[in-house]
C-alpha positions as CSV (number, residue, x, y, z in Angstrom):
1,M,69.9,-6.9,-237.5
2,A,72.3,-6.0,-234.7
3,L,71.3,-2.8,-232.6
4,S,74.2,0.1,-232.1
5,W,75.5,0.5,-228.8
6,K,73.8,3.9,-228.9
7,T,70.5,2.7,-230.0
8,R,70.8,-0.2,-226.9
9,R,71.6,2.4,-224.6
10,R,68.5,4.4,-225.4
11,L,66.5,1.4,-225.4
12,S,67.8,0.2,-222.1
13,L,66.9,3.7,-220.2
14,V,63.4,3.3,-221.7
15,L,62.7,-0.1,-220.5
16,L,64.0,0.8,-217.0
17,L,62.0,4.0,-217.1
18,V,58.9,3.0,-218.6
19,W,58.6,-1.0,-219.0
20,L,59.7,-1.7,-215.7
21,P,57.4,0.3,-213.5
22,I,54.4,-0.6,-215.7
23,Y,55.7,-4.2,-215.2
24,V,56.1,-4.0,-211.4
25,V,52.4,-2.1,-211.0
26,V,50.9,-5.2,-213.1
27,A,52.6,-8.2,-211.5
28,V,51.5,-6.9,-208.1
29,S,48.3,-6.3,-209.0
30,L,47.7,-9.8,-210.3
31,L,49.1,-11.3,-207.2
32,G,47.1,-9.2,-205.2
33,T,44.2,-10.8,-207.1
34,I,45.3,-14.1,-205.7
35,D,44.5,-15.3,-202.2
36,R,47.4,-14.8,-199.7
37,L,50.1,-17.7,-200.6
38,P,52.1,-19.2,-198.4
39,R,55.6,-17.4,-197.4
40,G,57.8,-19.5,-199.0
41,L,55.9,-19.8,-202.5
42,E,55.1,-16.2,-202.5
43,L,59.1,-15.2,-202.2
44,V,59.9,-17.7,-205.0
45,V,57.2,-16.0,-207.2
46,Y,58.4,-12.5,-206.6
47,V,62.1,-13.5,-207.2
48,V,61.1,-15.5,-210.3
49,L,59.3,-12.3,-211.5
50,G,62.0,-9.8,-210.3
51,I,64.2,-11.9,-212.5
52,G,62.3,-12.9,-215.2
53,W,61.3,-9.6,-216.7
54,A,65.0,-8.7,-217.8
55,L,65.7,-12.1,-219.3
56,P,64.0,-11.0,-222.6
57,F,66.2,-8.1,-222.6
58,R,69.5,-9.6,-222.1
59,A,70.9,-8.4,-225.4
60,V,69.9,-4.9,-225.2
61,F,71.5,-4.7,-221.7
62,R,74.4,-6.2,-222.4
63,G,77.6,-3.7,-222.6
64,V,75.4,-0.5,-222.3
65,G,77.4,0.0,-218.7
66,R,80.8,0.1,-220.7
67,A,82.0,3.2,-222.7
68,A,81.2,3.8,-226.0
69,P,83.1,1.4,-228.3
70,D,84.0,4.3,-230.5
71,T,85.9,6.4,-227.7
72,G,88.7,4.3,-227.4
73,G,88.2,2.6,-224.3
74,R,87.2,6.1,-222.5
75,D,84.1,7.9,-222.1
76,K,83.5,11.1,-223.9
77,K,81.3,12.2,-220.8
78,D,84.0,11.5,-218.4
79,P,85.9,15.0,-216.9
80,G,88.8,12.6,-215.0
81,A,89.4,11.0,-218.3
82,P,92.9,11.9,-219.5
83,G,92.9,14.3,-222.6
84,S,89.5,15.6,-221.8
């Protein structure tokens, strides 16, 4: 079942505003329980965690930054668009 553009846009906002802060707190808390890692390994772990959270949600984020498909290529809320 494919999600509509509007649904993906709303879901992406929920993911960014709710899921991401929770994920960051949990990840940092879990890494805080481990003894200090070597700096290089710690950097790798944080980079992997920083990228890894978004990989399952690629389909949700794909295309939500573009204009709505039903507006003919321009955003309805763009005051600078011709014909606004």
